[in-house]
PAMI-864515 format. One record per residue (C-alpha): residue in three letters; x negated, y negated, z; residue number from 0. Coordinates in pm, whole numbers. Layout:
<pts>
+-----+--------+--------+--------+-----+
| res |     px |     py |     pz |   n |
+-----+--------+--------+--------+-----+
| ala |      X |      Y |      Z | NUM |
...
+-----+--------+--------+--------+-----+
</pts>
This chain:
<pts>
+-----+--------+--------+--------+-----+
| res |     px |     py |     pz |   n |
+-----+--------+--------+--------+-----+
| met | -15760 |  -5752 |  -4080 |   0 |
| ser | -15729 |  -5902 |  -3743 |   1 |
| glu | -15375 |  -5998 |  -3655 |   2 |
| arg | -15492 |  -6354 |  -3587 |   3 |
| val | -15711 |  -6584 |  -3805 |   4 |
| tyr | -15892 |  -6873 |  -3618 |   5 |
| leu | -15874 |  -7177 |  -3800 |   6 |
| leu | -15986 |  -7424 |  -3532 |   7 |
| thr | -16185 |  -7353 |  -3217 |   8 |
| asn | -16275 |  -7646 |  -2987 |   9 |
| ala | -16276 |  -7855 |  -3293 |  10 |
| ala | -16231 |  -8239 |  -3376 |  11 |
| ala | -16266 |  -8214 |  -3749 |  12 |
| thr | -16140 |  -7989 |  -4028 |  13 |
| gly | -16208 |  -7613 |  -3982 |  14 |
| ala | -16387 |  -7376 |  -4248 |  15 |
| ala | -16153 |  -7187 |  -4508 |  16 |
| gln | -16053 |  -6845 |  -4388 |  17 |
| asp | -15905 |  -6549 |  -4589 |  18 |
| trp | -15527 |  -6491 |  -4563 |  19 |
| pro | -15386 |  -6133 |  -4669 |  20 |
| gly | -15054 |  -6301 |  -4774 |  21 |
| gly | -14722 |  -6281 |  -4582 |  22 |
| tyr | -14528 |  -6457 |  -4286 |  23 |
| leu | -14779 |  -6653 |  -4095 |  24 |
| glu | -14716 |  -6825 |  -3753 |  25 |
| phe | -14921 |  -7134 |  -3750 |  26 |
| ile | -15009 |  -7237 |  -3385 |  27 |
| cys | -15180 |  -7558 |  -3281 |  28 |
| ser | -15284 |  -7707 |  -2943 |  29 |
| gly | -15530 |  -7952 |  -2783 |  30 |
| thr | -15577 |  -8316 |  -2751 |  31 |
| phe | -15459 |  -8458 |  -3103 |  32 |
| gly | -15547 |  -8842 |  -2998 |  33 |
| gly | -15315 |  -8955 |  -3279 |  34 |
| ala | -15468 |  -8688 |  -3536 |  35 |
| thr | -15271 |  -8478 |  -3791 |  36 |
| val | -15329 |  -8097 |  -3829 |  37 |
| thr | -15204 |  -7967 |  -4144 |  38 |
| leu | -15216 |  -7586 |  -4268 |  39 |
| gln | -15361 |  -7621 |  -4624 |  40 |
| thr | -15413 |  -7324 |  -4881 |  41 |
| leu | -15649 |  -7340 |  -5168 |  42 |
| gly | -15471 |  -7411 |  -5515 |  43 |
| pro | -15488 |  -7226 |  -5823 |  44 |
| asp | -15776 |  -7428 |  -5948 |  45 |
| asp | -16006 |  -7308 |  -5657 |  46 |
| ala | -16098 |  -7655 |  -5580 |  47 |
| thr | -15760 |  -7828 |  -5458 |  48 |
| trp | -15649 |  -7794 |  -5089 |  49 |
| val | -15265 |  -7838 |  -5069 |  50 |
| ala | -15037 |  -7853 |  -4768 |  51 |
| val | -14842 |  -7536 |  -4725 |  52 |
| asp | -14491 |  -7686 |  -4592 |  53 |
| ala | -14392 |  -7992 |  -4405 |  54 |
| ser | -14350 |  -7767 |  -4102 |  55 |
| thr | -14683 |  -7704 |  -4081 |  56 |
| thr | -14811 |  -8069 |  -4049 |  57 |
| leu | -14820 |  -8138 |  -3673 |  58 |
| thr | -14916 |  -8439 |  -3498 |  59 |
| ala | -14865 |  -8249 |  -3142 |  60 |
| ala | -14919 |  -7900 |  -3009 |  61 |
| gly | -14665 |  -7674 |  -3180 |  62 |
| glu | -14603 |  -7391 |  -3405 |  63 |
| ala | -14422 |  -7305 |  -3754 |  64 |
| thr | -14345 |  -7002 |  -3912 |  65 |
| val | -14397 |  -6988 |  -4303 |  66 |
| leu | -14435 |  -6752 |  -4600 |  67 |
| val | -14801 |  -6802 |  -4745 |  68 |
| ala | -14943 |  -6626 |  -5019 |  69 |
| arg | -15268 |  -6441 |  -5035 |  70 |
| gly | -15587 |  -6667 |  -5058 |  71 |
| arg | -15773 |  -6904 |  -4846 |  72 |
| ile | -15632 |  -7120 |  -4565 |  73 |
| arg | -15765 |  -7385 |  -4333 |  74 |
| ala | -15654 |  -7621 |  -4103 |  75 |
| leu | -15712 |  -7992 |  -4216 |  76 |
| val | -15773 |  -8256 |  -3915 |  77 |
| ala | -15715 |  -8610 |  -4050 |  78 |
| gly | -15703 |  -8948 |  -3840 |  79 |
| gly | -15682 |  -9044 |  -3497 |  80 |
| ala | -15954 |  -8939 |  -3220 |  81 |
| pro | -15885 |  -8563 |  -3177 |  82 |
| ala | -16071 |  -8348 |  -2924 |  83 |
| ala | -16066 |  -7956 |  -2842 |  84 |
| leu | -15813 |  -7849 |  -3113 |  85 |
| tyr | -15744 |  -7501 |  -3128 |  86 |
| ala | -15547 |  -7362 |  -3451 |  87 |
| val | -15453 |  -6985 |  -3551 |  88 |
| ala | -15250 |  -6817 |  -3833 |  89 |
| ala | -15096 |  -6536 |  -3692 |  90 |
| leu | -14923 |  -6229 |  -3857 |  91 |
| ala | -14568 |  -6285 |  -3792 |  92 |
| arg | -14361 |  -6005 |  -3671 |  93 |
| ala | -14025 |  -5964 |  -3779 |  94 |
| ala | -13748 |  -5829 |  -3562 |  95 |
| val | -13441 |  -5756 |  -3776 |  96 |
| val | -13117 |  -5727 |  -3622 |  97 |
| val | -12775 |  -5768 |  -3788 |  98 |
| asp | -12455 |  -5843 |  -3587 |  99 |
| pro | -12170 |  -5669 |  -3770 | 100 |
| ser | -11955 |  -5965 |  -3702 | 101 |
| val | -12199 |  -6182 |  -3913 | 102 |
| leu | -12152 |  -5946 |  -4203 | 103 |
| ala | -11816 |  -5936 |  -4206 | 104 |
| thr | -11801 |  -6330 |  -4182 | 105 |
| ala | -12028 |  -6310 |  -4481 | 106 |
| gly | -11777 |  -6079 |  -4673 | 107 |
| ala | -11973 |  -5769 |  -4613 | 108 |
| thr | -11666 |  -5577 |  -4418 | 109 |
| ala | -11764 |  -5242 |  -4558 | 110 |
| ile | -12131 |  -5265 |  -4415 | 111 |
| ala | -11980 |  -5389 |  -4090 | 112 |
| ala | -11777 |  -5111 |  -4047 | 113 |
| ser | -12016 |  -4820 |  -4091 | 114 |
| ser | -12297 |  -5024 |  -3899 | 115 |
| asn | -12169 |  -5113 |  -3569 | 116 |
| ala | -12533 |  -5047 |  -3423 | 117 |
| val | -12708 |  -5264 |  -3641 | 118 |
| thr | -12798 |  -5622 |  -3515 | 119 |
| ile | -12988 |  -5910 |  -3636 | 120 |
| ala | -13199 |  -6201 |  -3434 | 121 |
| ala | -13218 |  -6431 |  -3719 | 122 |
| gln | -13431 |  -6685 |  -3524 | 123 |
| thr | -13747 |  -6465 |  -3599 | 124 |
| trp | -13612 |  -6285 |  -3871 | 125 |
| ile | -13900 |  -6269 |  -4113 | 126 |
| gly | -13997 |  -6615 |  -4018 | 127 |
| leu | -13723 |  -6817 |  -4164 | 128 |
| ala | -13719 |  -7186 |  -4136 | 129 |
| thr | -13458 |  -7308 |  -3912 | 130 |
| ala | -13231 |  -7618 |  -3913 | 131 |
| thr | -12905 |  -7706 |  -3726 | 132 |
| thr | -12553 |  -7725 |  -3914 | 133 |
| ala | -12628 |  -8110 |  -3910 | 134 |
| gln | -12960 |  -8116 |  -4059 | 135 |
| ile | -12869 |  -7867 |  -4320 | 136 |
| ala | -12579 |  -8115 |  -4401 | 137 |
| asp | -12789 |  -8428 |  -4425 | 138 |
| lys | -12953 |  -8498 |  -4736 | 139 |
| thr | -13221 |  -8721 |  -4574 | 140 |
| his | -13344 |  -8440 |  -4348 | 141 |
| ala | -13670 |  -8242 |  -4437 | 142 |
| ile | -13493 |  -7921 |  -4481 | 143 |
| asn | -13337 |  -8090 |  -4820 | 144 |
| thr | -13625 |  -8315 |  -4902 | 145 |
| thr | -13935 |  -8094 |  -4848 | 146 |
| gly | -13974 |  -7747 |  -5014 | 147 |
| lys | -13630 |  -7683 |  -5088 | 148 |
| ser | -13589 |  -7442 |  -5373 | 149 |
| lys | -13305 |  -7247 |  -5542 | 150 |
| gly | -13286 |  -6924 |  -5304 | 151 |
| lys | -13475 |  -7060 |  -4988 | 152 |
| his | -13326 |  -6919 |  -4684 | 153 |
| val | -13251 |  -7106 |  -4366 | 154 |
| tyr | -13140 |  -6982 |  -4030 | 155 |
| asp | -12849 |  -7222 |  -3899 | 156 |
| thr | -12932 |  -7254 |  -3542 | 157 |
| thr | -12616 |  -7382 |  -3474 | 158 |
| ala | -12368 |  -7148 |  -3651 | 159 |
| asp | -12591 |  -6853 |  -3592 | 160 |
| leu | -12596 |  -6765 |  -3949 | 161 |
| ile | -12816 |  -6759 |  -4264 | 162 |
| val | -12783 |  -6980 |  -4554 | 163 |
| phe | -12969 |  -7020 |  -4899 | 164 |
| ala | -12993 |  -7299 |  -5140 | 165 |
| leu | -12813 |  -7309 |  -5454 | 166 |
| gly | -13077 |  -7537 |  -5608 | 167 |
| ala | -13401 |  -7760 |  -5557 | 168 |
| thr | -13235 |  -8113 |  -5514 | 169 |
| asp | -13161 |  -8288 |  -5185 | 170 |
| thr | -12789 |  -8240 |  -5256 | 171 |
| ser | -12792 |  -7892 |  -5379 | 172 |
| lys | -12540 |  -7699 |  -5179 | 173 |
| trp | -12629 |  -7419 |  -4906 | 174 |
| arg | -12420 |  -7101 |  -4926 | 175 |
| leu | -12392 |  -6868 |  -4630 | 176 |
| thr | -12575 |  -6566 |  -4719 | 177 |
| gly | -12351 |  -6264 |  -4861 | 178 |
| ala | -12072 |  -6499 |  -4938 | 179 |
| val | -11861 |  -6401 |  -5234 | 180 |
| asp | -11729 |  -6723 |  -5335 | 181 |
| ser | -11791 |  -7076 |  -5253 | 182 |
| thr | -11563 |  -7111 |  -4966 | 183 |
| gly | -11797 |  -7241 |  -4685 | 184 |
| asp | -12079 |  -7406 |  -4898 | 185 |
| val | -12219 |  -7692 |  -4738 | 186 |
| thr | -12318 |  -7985 |  -4979 | 187 |
| pro | -12581 |  -8231 |  -4807 | 188 |
| ser | -12464 |  -8601 |  -4814 | 189 |
+-----+--------+--------+--------+-----+
</pts>
């Protein structure tokens, strides 16, 4: 399979369904939106209903988002407005895993940090994690807490430069530092 799946090429309407092998996908869209919305969709288990992949893949202007998408059919839905010359691709996301020993130590993994001084983590692109600021993670009304939140979901905190995970699926479910040994440092959205 090519590293890119072309979903829209000089388009003004919803593109044809394409096969996706599964994995982390970088959805990139550009062009003249003219008030339109472009949404990455996947074909549901009934093989008839198209569902939005994630809130981050609903765009009203040129942009990109990286998400995990199961194997199946995908497409770019174009809705509303007067769009012209829209382009959208789904590209295989490449991971750059780098782990800073100080991050590991902060997370309670001192034994690993002590023996892994050469290991580093560039978490912004670490396997396509969702990103949010510390303030957004703590805000129960922010999309990171209201759309697609599930127990175990990982998010890269761009303010603290750390990875947290959700302890539940509700908008007020706590976020915990990955690798933490207790609840010290948990963030409860309010």
